[in-house]
N, C-alpha and C positions, 0 to 999 in steps of 0.2 A: 680861167675856165675850169669848172669842177671836173674831177676825174670821173671817167665812165668805165664801167658802171660804178655807181656810188658804193661806197663801203657799206657792208651789211652791219647794222647796229649790233653791238655785242649781245650775245644771248645771255639773258639774266640767269644767274645761278638757280639751279633747281631748288624749289622750296623744300626745306626739311619738314618732315611731319611735325605738327605741333604737339605739345605735351598732352593736351586733352585727347587728341587722336590716339596717341600711344596707350593711354589708360583705357579708352573705350575698347580698343582692339584686344588688349590683354584681358580685359574683363569678359569680353564675349568668349574668347578662347577658354578662359577658366570656367565660365558658366556652362559652356557646352561640355567640358570635361566633367564637371561636377554632376551635371544632369545625367550624362551617360552613366557615370559611376553610381549615382543614386538609383537609376533605373535598374542597373545590374543587381545592386543590393536588394532593392524591392522585389525584384523577380526571384532572387534566391530565397529571401524571407517568405515570399508568397508561396513558393514551392514547398518550403519547409513547413509553413503553417498548414498548407493543404495536406501535406503528408501526415502531419500530426493528427489533423482532424480525421483523415481517412483511416488511420490506424488505431484511433482511440474511440471509435464508435460515435463520432460526431454526427454522421449522416445516417447510420443504420442502427437498429436496436433489436434485441431478442426479447420476446415476451412469452411467458408460459401462462395460458388462461386458467389453468387449474390452481395456480397459486392464489393465496388470499391477499388482502390489501397490504399486508406486511411483507410480502415476498416469500412466504413460507407455506408449507402444507403439512398438516398433522395426519399421520397414517397409523394404522394398527401395526403392532409389532409382528414381524414375520410376514407381512403382507407384500403383495406385488402390485404396484400402482402404475397404471399407464399415465403418461402426460405428453403434451404436445408443445413443441417449440416453434413459434412463428417468428419471421423476420420481417421488419417493416422499415421502409425509408421514412425518416423522421419528417422531412420537409414535403415530400410528395404525398405522404400518407398512403403509399401503396404497399401491399404485401408482396414480398419478393420470393421467387422460387430459387433460392440459393442453398448451398449445402450447410448443414449444421452438424457439428461433432460434439458428442457428449462423453465425458470421462468422470469417473468417481474421484472426487477430491479428498474426502475424509468421511469416516464413519460408513454406515451402510454395508450392504453385502455386494451389490452389483448394480450397474446400469447397463441396459441392453437395447440396441447395440452400443458398444463402447469403442471409441477411437476411430469409427468409420463415418465418413460424411453421409448424411441423409438429407435429401432435398426437403426444404421447408414447404408446407408445414410438416415438420419432422416428428415422427412418433417414436417414443422411447418407453421403457419400463424400468421402474426403480424397485429393487428388492430391499426391503427394510430389515434391520437386525431384529432378532427375537426379543431383545430386552426392551423394557418400557423406558420412556423418557430419555431416548438417545437422539443425537443430532447428526445428520449426514449432509454433505455438500455434493451437489452434482454440478460440474462446470460445463457450460455450453459455450461454443465458439463458432463463429461464421467468418469465412474468408471469401471475398468475391471482388469483382471490379467495382462494385458499389460501395465497398468498404469492409472494415473489420469490426466486429463487435463481440463482447463476451458478457456472460451472465452467470453468477453463482446462485443456484437454486437450493434452498434449504428445506430438508425434510425432517420432521420431528415425529417420534413414535409416541403413541398414546392409546389407551384402551377405548373401546366404543363407549360413548356416554349418551345419556338420555335426560331430557327434561320431563318433569311430571307436572301436570295440571289437570287433575281429575277428581272424582268423587268416590269414596268408599262408604258402603252402607247407605248411599244416597244422603249421607249426613256429613261425613268428614271430607272437607275439601283439602286435597293433597297438593303441596307445592314443593319444589326442590329439584335437585340434580342428582342423577345416579352416575357416578364416574366410572364404575366398574361393577357389573352384576355379580362378579365372582368374589367381590370383597364387601365387607359390611358397609351399609349406607343408611342414611336417615332422611325422612321426609317430614316436613311440618304439616300439622293437621289442625284445621280450624272448623269447628262445628257450631255455628251460631244458633241453630235450632234448639240444641240442648245446652247451649252456653258452656261449651267445652273447648279447650284448646290444649294441644300437647304435641308430642313428637313420636312417630313410629320409627323404631330402630329395627333394621332388617339384618339378619345373620344368615348368609347363604350357606347351604350345604354344598353348593356348586353353582355354576352359572345358571342352572335351570330351576332353582328354588331353594327354600329354606324356611326359617321361622321368623316371626316378628314379635316385638313387644312394644306396648304402648305405655307412655307415662305422660300424664298431664293433670289438668284440674277441671272440675266441673262446678258450675254455679257462678253467680255474679261476683265479680271481684269486690264490689262494694259490700256484699253481704258475707264475704268469706268463702272463697272458692275452696272446694275439697279435693284432696289428692284422688286421682282416678287412674286406674291402670287395667291392662288386659294383655292377652297374648294370643298367638295363632300361627297358622302356617300359610305359605304362599308358593305358587309355582310361576315360572316364566313361560308364557305361551308365545312362540315365535310364529310369524306369518308363514303361510305355505304358498306354494306356486298357484294355488287356486284363489288366493287373495292378493292380487297384484296391488302394490301400493300400500299394503297393510303394514302395521307397526306392531312391535312386541307389546304384550300387556302383562301386568302383574295380576294374576288371578288369586285373590285373597279369600281364604275360607273364613267362615264366621269365627269370631273370637271366642276364647274360653277364659274362664276365671276372671271375669271383669269384677272389679271391686272398687268401692269408694271408702275412704277413711275419714272418719269424723273424730274430733277430739273427745267427745263425750262417750260415744258408743263404740269407738274403735273401728276396725275394718269390717265392712259389710259386703257380702257377696251380692252380685247383681244377677246371679243365675249360673248354674253349672252347665257345662257343655256349650253347645253352640248358642250364641247370644246375638241379638240384634239382626237376625236374618241370615240369608245365604251368602252374603258377601258380594263383591263386585269385581269386574275387570277394570283395572286402572291402566290407561294407555301410557306407553313410553315413547316419547317423540325423540328420534335421533338428533343429536346435537354434536358439534365438534368435540373431540376428546379433551378431557381435562388435562391441564398442565400444572406442574408444580407439586 
């Protein structure tokens, strides 16, 4: 008769984890560890990249509307020039009301205010040196929660210049550039009605006038143009408050001692004293100062 209660069957030994299970579990643990580590590194790198972008003007920029396309401005020696610094968010395209600080980097006499934050659009004044053809740098900087940006603005000194495109004696068509009324200058002259072409050379006694001499040729080139010259005086007439928008003019008196030289008969006068009429006013149109 069998024993009661029946003997319990032996408990089978606990199954040991299989090899593939061990690899899967280890892999998962490693993957989690690597993922967490990579996330930490990515976060650190992300913060570092964001900080670099924030501190190197990646998000904001400074602009000075008065500067030309090359990022510089030419001003008269000894002049005081106002300028404005705007701050803009590059991606949002919005103007920001944040502080801008200006300091004189090199050259120049002063920038005012200097070293003090001014809310954008920030107004400053640059004082140029008295010497011609000088270069000065004004450093602009903005710090705000939107970012940091810097800009080096270049100011160059040059005399007031003018372009000329007018008529003298209603015959001579003047073209050229006057870089400085206080220094000698030349204008090309073409007079097709009398078949003459030459150059007027101006010698200032000061910025308000002086004398001129003409040298050219008259007559068709195919038939042998003859040397042709003359001289005279001029004054510079500046616009007054009663002529808003006016421009300076060269008021040229009638020429004297006009002569033509021919190989057979020599030099022949074309009349003593004033010749060819009363003269004309030739307009001077302001243009950026000459450089070089």
